[in-house]
C-alpha positions in Angstrom: -91.3 -49.2 -50.7 -90.6 -51.0 -53.7 -86.9 -50.9 -55.0 -88.1 -49.9 -58.3 -89.3 -46.6 -57.5 -86.8 -43.7 -58.4 -88.1 -42.1 -55.3 -90.4 -43.0 -52.4 -92.4 -39.9 -52.2 -92.9 -36.7 -54.3 -94.0 -33.6 -52.7 -95.8 -31.1 -55.2 -95.5 -28.0 -53.8 -92.6 -26.1 -51.9 -94.7 -24.0 -49.3 -94.6 -24.6 -45.8 -96.8 -27.8 -46.0 -94.8 -29.4 -48.6 -91.3 -28.8 -47.1 -92.6 -29.8 -43.6 -93.9 -33.0 -45.4 -90.3 -33.6 -47.1 -88.6 -33.1 -43.9 -90.6 -35.5 -42.0 -90.3 -38.0 -44.8 -86.7 -37.7 -44.7 -86.4 -38.3 -41.1 -88.6 -41.3 -41.6 -85.7 -42.7 -43.7 -87.7 -42.1 -47.2 -86.3 -41.0 -50.1 -88.4 -37.6 -51.3 -88.1 -35.1 -53.9 -89.8 -31.7 -53.9 -91.2 -29.8 -57.0 -92.3 -26.6 -57.0 -92.5 -24.2 -60.1 -91.6 -21.1 -58.2 -87.9 -20.2 -57.6 -86.5 -19.3 -54.2 -88.1 -17.9 -51.1 -92.1 -16.9 -52.0 -94.0 -14.4 -50.3 -97.8 -14.8 -49.8 -100.8 -12.9 -48.2 -101.0 -14.5 -44.6 -101.6 -13.3 -41.4 -98.3 -14.5 -40.2 -99.5 -15.5 -36.4 -98.2 -19.0 -36.1 -100.1 -20.6 -33.2 -98.2 -22.1 -30.3 -99.1 -25.6 -31.7 -97.4 -24.6 -34.8 -94.5 -23.3 -33.1 -93.9 -26.8 -31.5 -94.3 -28.5 -34.7 -91.5 -26.4 -36.2 -89.5 -26.7 -33.2 -89.6 -30.8 -33.9 -88.5 -29.8 -37.1 -85.6 -27.8 -35.9 -86.9 -24.8 -37.6 -86.8 -21.6 -35.6 -87.7 -18.6 -37.8 -86.9 -15.2 -36.8 -90.0 -13.3 -35.6 -91.3 -11.9 -32.6 -93.2 -13.7 -29.5 -97.2 -13.6 -29.4 -98.7 -14.2 -25.9 -102.6 -14.2 -26.8 -105.2 -12.8 -28.8 -107.2 -9.7 -28.5 -110.6 -8.8 -30.4 -111.0 -5.0 -30.8 -113.8 -2.9 -31.7 -114.3 0.9 -31.3 -113.9 1.8 -28.2 -113.5 -1.8 -26.7 -111.1 -4.7 -26.3 -110.8 -8.1 -25.0 -107.6 -9.8 -24.6 -106.6 -13.2 -23.4 -103.3 -15.1 -23.0 -102.2 -18.6 -24.1 -102.1 -20.8 -21.1 -99.0 -22.8 -22.5 -96.0 -21.6 -24.5 -96.4 -18.4 -26.7 -96.9 -18.6 -30.4 -94.8 -16.5 -32.9 -95.4 -13.7 -35.4 -93.2 -14.6 -38.5 -93.0 -12.8 -41.8 -94.1 -15.5 -44.2 -90.7 -15.1 -46.3 -88.5 -15.8 -43.1 -90.6 -18.9 -42.5 -90.4 -20.1 -45.8 -86.6 -19.3 -45.9 -86.2 -21.0 -42.7 -87.8 -24.4 -43.9 -86.1 -24.3 -47.2 -82.8 -24.2 -45.5 -83.7 -26.9 -43.5 -84.7 -28.8 -46.5 -81.4 -28.1 -48.2 -79.6 -29.1 -44.8 -81.2 -32.3 -45.0 -80.1 -32.8 -48.4 -83.4 -33.1 -50.0 -83.7 -31.8 -53.8 -85.9 -29.3 -54.7 -86.6 -29.1 -58.6 -87.9 -25.7 -60.0 -90.9 -27.6 -61.9 -94.5 -28.3 -61.8 -96.1 -31.8 -61.4 -98.0 -32.2 -64.2 -99.4 -35.9 -64.5 -99.9 -38.2 -61.9 -100.4 -42.0 -63.3 -101.8 -44.4 -60.5 -100.0 -47.8 -60.9 -99.9 -50.6 -58.8 -97.9 -50.3 -55.8 -96.6 -46.6 -57.1 -97.2 -44.0 -59.3 -95.9 -42.1 -62.2 -95.1 -39.0 -61.6 -94.6 -36.9 -65.1 -92.8 -40.2 -65.8 -90.9 -40.7 -62.8 -91.7 -43.9 -61.1 -92.5 -43.1 -57.2 -94.2 -44.7 -54.4 -96.6 -41.8 -53.2 -97.4 -38.1 -54.2 -98.2 -35.8 -51.5 -100.0 -32.7 -53.1 -99.2 -29.7 -51.4 -99.6 -27.2 -54.4 -101.8 -24.6 -52.5 -105.4 -23.2 -52.0 -106.2 -23.6 -55.5 -104.6 -27.0 -56.2 -104.3 -28.0 -59.7 -103.5 -31.8 -58.5 -106.9 -31.5 -56.4 -108.7 -30.7 -59.5 -107.0 -33.0 -61.7 -107.9 -36.0 -59.4 -111.3 -34.9 -59.3 -111.4 -33.9 -55.8 -112.8 -30.2 -55.9 -115.8 -30.1 -54.0 -118.5 -27.4 -54.1 -118.4 -24.4 -51.8 -121.4 -22.6 -50.1 -121.4 -19.0 -48.4 -120.0 -15.9 -49.8 -116.5 -16.1 -51.0 -113.9 -14.3 -48.8 -110.6 -12.6 -49.7 -107.6 -11.6 -47.9 -105.1 -8.9 -48.1 -101.9 -8.1 -46.5 -99.0 -5.3 -46.1 -96.3 -4.6 -43.8 -95.3 -1.2 -42.1 -92.3 -0.1 -40.5 -93.6 0.2 -37.0 -92.5 -0.8 -33.4 -95.4 -3.4 -32.2 -97.4 -1.8 -29.5 -98.9 -5.1 -28.4 -97.5 -8.9 -27.9 -100.9 -9.9 -29.0 -102.5 -10.9 -32.3 -105.2 -8.0 -32.7 -108.3 -8.9 -34.8 -110.0 -5.7 -35.2 -114.0 -5.9 -36.2 -115.8 -3.4 -38.5 -119.0 -4.0 -40.3 -118.0 -5.9 -43.2 -114.2 -7.1 -42.7 -111.4 -7.7 -39.7 -108.1 -6.6 -39.7 -105.5 -8.5 -38.2 -102.3 -6.9 -36.9 -99.3 -9.3 -36.2 -95.9 -8.2 -34.5 -93.4 -9.6 -36.7 -90.3 -8.1 -36.0 -88.8 -5.5 -33.6 -89.6 -2.7 -36.0 -92.2 -4.3 -38.4 -96.0 -5.3 -38.2 -98.2 -7.1 -40.7 -101.8 -5.7 -41.3 -104.1 -8.1 -42.8 -107.8 -7.8 -44.1 -110.5 -10.5 -44.3 -113.6 -9.2 -46.4 -116.4 -10.3 -48.8 -116.1 -6.9 -50.4 -113.6 -6.3 -53.5 -112.0 -3.1 -53.1 -108.5 -1.6 -52.7 -106.7 -2.3 -49.3 -106.6 1.5 -48.3 -110.2 1.3 -48.4 -110.6 -1.6 -46.4 -108.6 -0.1 -43.7 -110.7 3.1 -43.7 -113.4 0.8 -41.7 -110.9 0.7 -38.9 -110.2 4.5 -37.5 -108.3 3.4 -34.5 -106.1 1.3 -36.3 -105.8 3.9 -38.8 -104.6 6.1 -36.1 -102.0 3.7 -34.7 -100.7 3.4 -38.3 -100.7 7.1 -39.2 -97.4 8.0 -40.8 -95.9 4.5 -41.0 -93.9 3.6 -43.9 -94.8 0.4 -45.8 -92.3 -2.4 -46.2 -93.9 -4.6 -48.4 -96.5 -4.4 -51.2 -100.1 -5.4 -50.9 -100.5 -9.2 -51.8 -104.0 -11.0 -51.9 -105.4 -14.3 -51.8 -108.9 -16.0 -52.3 -111.4 -17.0 -52.6 -110.2 -18.5 -49.2 -112.9 -21.2 -49.0 -112.0 -24.3 -50.8 -113.3 -27.9 -50.2 -112.1 -31.4 -51.1 -114.2 -34.6 -51.5 -111.8 -36.4 -49.6 -107.8 -36.3 -49.0 -106.7 -39.4 -50.2 -106.8 -40.6 -53.6 -105.1 -44.0 -54.5 -101.4 -43.4 -53.6 -101.7 -39.6 -53.5 -102.2 -37.2 -50.4 -103.6 -33.9 -50.0 -102.0 -32.2 -47.3 -102.2 -28.1 -46.2 -104.3 -25.8 -48.0 -104.5 -28.3 -51.1 -106.5 -30.5 -48.9 -109.5 -27.6 -48.1 -109.5 -24.4 -46.3 -112.3 -22.8 -44.5 -111.1 -19.4 -43.7 -108.5 -17.5 -41.9 -110.5 -16.2 -39.2 -108.5 -18.2 -36.3 -105.2 -17.9 -37.6 -104.3 -21.7 -37.8 -103.7 -22.0 -41.4 -100.0 -23.0 -40.7 -100.5 -25.0 -37.7 -103.2 -27.3 -39.3 -100.4 -27.5 -42.6 -97.7 -28.8 -40.2 -99.9 -31.0 -38.4 -101.3 -32.6 -41.6 -97.7 -32.9 -43.0 -97.0 -35.0 -40.0 -99.7 -37.4 -40.1 -99.6 -38.0 -43.7 -95.8 -39.1 -43.3 -96.9 -41.3 -40.6 -99.5 -43.3 -42.4 -97.2 -43.3 -45.6 -94.9 -45.3 -43.2 -97.5 -47.5 -41.7 -99.1 -48.3 -45.3 -102.3 -47.1 -43.5 -103.5 -44.5 -46.4 -107.3 -44.5 -45.3 -105.9 -43.8 -41.8 -104.7 -40.3 -43.1 -108.1 -39.7 -43.9 -109.5 -40.2 -40.3 -106.4 -38.5 -39.1 -107.0 -35.5 -41.2 -110.6 -35.1 -39.9 -109.1 -35.3 -36.3 -106.6 -32.5 -37.0 -109.1 -30.0 -38.8 -112.3 -31.0 -36.8 -112.0 -28.4 -33.7 -110.8 -25.7 -36.3 -113.6 -26.3 -38.5 -116.2 -26.0 -35.9 -115.0 -22.8 -34.2 -114.1 -21.0 -37.9 -117.7 -22.3 -39.1 -119.3 -20.5 -35.8 -117.7 -17.5 -35.8 -118.3 -16.8 -39.4 -122.0 -17.4 -39.1 -122.1 -14.9 -36.2 -119.9 -12.5 -38.1 -122.4 -12.8 -40.9 -125.3 -12.4 -39.1 -126.8 -9.3 -37.0 -125.2 -10.3 -34.0 -121.7 -9.2 -35.5 -121.4 -6.1 -33.4 -122.1 -8.3 -30.2 -118.8 -10.2 -30.7 -116.3 -8.2 -29.0 -118.8 -7.3 -26.1 -119.3 -10.7 -25.5 -115.9 -11.5 -25.3 -115.4 -8.8 -22.8 -118.4 -10.0 -20.6 -117.6 -13.9 -21.0 -113.8 -14.1 -20.5 -113.6 -17.6 -19.6 -115.6 -18.9 -22.8 -113.3 -16.0 -24.9 -110.0 -17.7 -22.9 -111.4 -21.4 -24.0 -111.9 -20.4 -27.5 -108.4 -18.7 -27.7 -106.8 -21.7 -26.2 -108.6 -24.0 -28.5 -107.4 -21.9 -31.4 -103.6 -21.8 -30.1 -103.3 -25.5 -29.1 
């Protein structure tokens, strides 16, 4: 990289995608600066189930957040359930705050500076970029679902289909399962993730705007499980979940994580995908093959997008009530889908 750069890589965004990018960049011998306007550890609406592939990515970075082992996925509907286990190593249920804290500590230990500031302006130059006046080699935009940089670069793309939203809260309750449970109701799904010895997270995905408690009323069996449990966090929301980008590379700027585009949280792969993209982005910065990152990004997300769009299509059709019975009757198919999600 050119010696006139004050820093090789500026990472815009200090969430998991941005911090993982920074760690990979430092490991590759690059100088890196993280900028994020938020201070400290940040909580966020998240299903908090890190799939096995995501756990492997974290291990490669030396990051081992506290949480609970997840051995598979169970689909639930009134009076029915279908469960399958991951064939390889387990996943992990991890509080979003715990994951963020573990990544921040790894960044601190690596000596990577984190500035509490927003990246406001990126100017492309020959052989580099100016980031709010700071000469840099590249920018990695990891500034979230509604990425200001994606919009500023003209990379936003129109989305189709109904808007979906997520809501999440934790309760103090000993986990009754070592699976991520996905409970299906008429207009929503509820995700139960064990995240500690005495704590579970319950997230709801839906197209309907309503209070969290009103959504939970659609899951009577789950409500019975949660009866009397004390909330350990406030309700947090996110959405609209679906965001699209026209491309992931603009000059010397690369999009990573939710900023690069997001379909839905239905399969729980968000963290795993973000971590895989972070690695791919740095690999292509080091090689100088920026167009190659676009191809790598498509490879990383292809399977996830096909599965998620298929599940959303079925979930939005009259066949929705048949999903759990079908998973019961076709265990090999269900197992293959879960394995694709996890790995």
